[in-house]
C-alpha positions in Angstrom: 16.0 13.9 20.9 19.0 14.7 18.7 19.1 14.1 14.9 21.2 10.9 15.3 18.9 9.6 18.0 15.9 10.1 15.8 17.7 8.3 12.9 18.6 5.4 15.1 15.1 5.1 16.6 13.5 5.2 13.2 15.9 2.6 11.8 15.2 0.3 14.7 11.5 0.7 14.2 11.8 -0.1 10.5 14.0 -3.1 11.2 11.6 -4.4 13.8 8.8 -4.1 11.2 10.9 -6.1 8.8 11.5 -8.8 11.4 7.7 -9.2 11.8 7.7 -10.7 8.3 8.8 -14.0 10.0 6.0 -14.0 12.5 4.2 -17.4 12.7 0.7 -15.8 12.6 1.4 -13.7 9.5 -0.4 -14.7 6.4 1.4 -16.8 3.8 1.4 -16.1 0.1 -1.2 -17.8 -2.0 -1.8 -18.0 -5.8 -1.3 -14.7 -7.4 -4.4 -12.5 -8.0 -6.1 -12.9 -11.3 -6.7 -10.0 -13.7 -10.5 -10.5 -13.3 -10.3 -10.1 -9.5 -7.9 -7.2 -9.9 -10.5 -5.4 -12.1 -13.3 -6.0 -9.6 -11.4 -4.5 -6.7 -10.1 -1.6 -8.8 -13.6 -0.8 -10.0 -14.9 -0.7 -6.4 -12.0 1.6 -5.4 -12.7 3.9 -8.4 -16.4 4.0 -7.5 -15.6 5.1 -4.0 -13.1 7.7 -5.1 -15.6 9.1 -7.7 -18.3 9.3 -5.0 -16.1 11.7 -3.1 -14.8 13.4 -6.2 -11.2 12.3 -5.3 -9.3 11.7 -8.5 -7.0 8.8 -7.9 -4.7 6.2 -9.5 -5.4 2.6 -8.6 -2.8 -0.1 -8.9 -3.2 -3.9 -8.2 -0.1 -6.1 -8.0 0.6 -9.8 -7.7 2.5 -11.2 -4.6 5.8 -10.2 -6.2 4.8 -6.6 -6.6 4.4 -6.8 -10.4 1.6 -4.8 -11.8 -1.5 -6.8 -12.7 -4.1 -4.0 -13.3 -3.9 -0.2 -13.3 -6.5 2.6 -13.7 -6.1 6.3 -13.5 -9.1 8.6 -13.1 -9.2 11.8 -15.1 -7.5 14.8 -13.5 -5.4 12.6 -11.2 -2.0 14.0 -10.3 0.6 12.6 -12.6 2.9 11.6 -9.7 0.1 9.5 -8.2 0.4 7.0 -11.0 3.8 5.9 -10.0 3.1 6.3 -6.3 0.1 3.9 -6.5 2.3 1.2 -8.2 5.1 1.6 -5.7 2.7 1.5 -2.7 1.0 -1.6 -3.9 4.3 -3.4 -4.5 5.5 -2.5 -1.0 2.2 -3.8 0.6 2.7 -7.1 -1.3 6.4 -7.6 -0.7 6.3 -6.7 3.0 2.9 -8.2 3.8 1.4 -5.1 5.5 -0.4 -1.9 4.8 1.9 1.0 3.8 0.4 3.0 6.7 2.5 0.9 9.0 5.7 2.3 7.3 4.2 5.8 7.4 3.5 5.6 11.1 7.1 4.6 11.9 8.6 7.3 9.7 6.3 9.9 11.0 7.8 9.4 14.5 11.3 10.1 13.1 10.8 13.8 13.0 11.8 15.6 9.9 13.7 12.6 8.6 12.2 10.1 6.2 13.8 6.7 6.5 12.6 3.8 4.4 13.4 0.3 3.3 14.1 -0.8 -0.3 11.0 -0.7 -2.4 8.9 1.1 0.3 6.9 4.2 -0.3 6.0 5.1 3.3 2.6 6.6 2.5 -0.9 5.3 3.5 -3.2 3.8 0.8 -2.0 0.3 0.1 -3.1 -3.0 1.5 -2.3 -6.6 0.9 -5.2 -8.5 -0.9 -6.1 -11.6 1.2 -8.2 -14.5 0.0 -8.8 -17.6 2.2 -6.2 -16.3 4.7 -3.4 -16.0 2.1 -2.0 -12.9 0.4 -2.7 -13.0 -3.3 -1.4 -9.5 -4.2 -1.9 -5.9 -3.1 -3.8 -2.8 -4.1 -3.2 0.9 -3.7 -4.9 4.2 -4.3 -3.0 7.4 -4.6 -4.0 10.9 -5.4 -5.6 12.3 -2.2 -4.5 12.6 1.4 -3.3 9.4 3.1 -6.7 8.9 4.7 -8.5 9.4 1.4 -6.2 6.9 -0.3 -6.9 4.4 2.5 -10.7 4.9 2.1 -10.6 4.1 -1.6 -8.2 1.1 -1.2 -10.4 -0.4 1.6 -13.5 0.0 -0.6 -11.7 -2.0 -3.2 -10.8 -4.7 -0.7 -14.4 -4.8 0.5 -15.4 -6.0 -3.0 -13.6 -9.3 -2.5 
């Protein structure tokens, strides 16, 4: 496939992901996550990261992508601090795990296409309570799979 065909295919994939935001079965937004809940899920994520000796940054946002709670483990890459916040915001704003964006862009060959406010890297998930999205959380500092393991451990604490 030529460069322009890859670009078009990736753009169509991202646009179709965006149109899914209007699907009827998609969770609605609920009341924003509390600081207390954010601390609980962040602590569970940090515990999982520490168990594997994976230094990470953990970010929890509200439904608007605004930071509610943040924690960075010792020896975490400095760039992971910003990445965690950006990934969590994307998961909240687009109502999906950031791995969905990563999977689409990975198929685009050497080109990285994205949407505004999206860091297309695994490790961020919407936080859902009673069927409604109340925020999002992200882990950053390891591989995409490691980030996902830590973020999912945080969600399991709900």
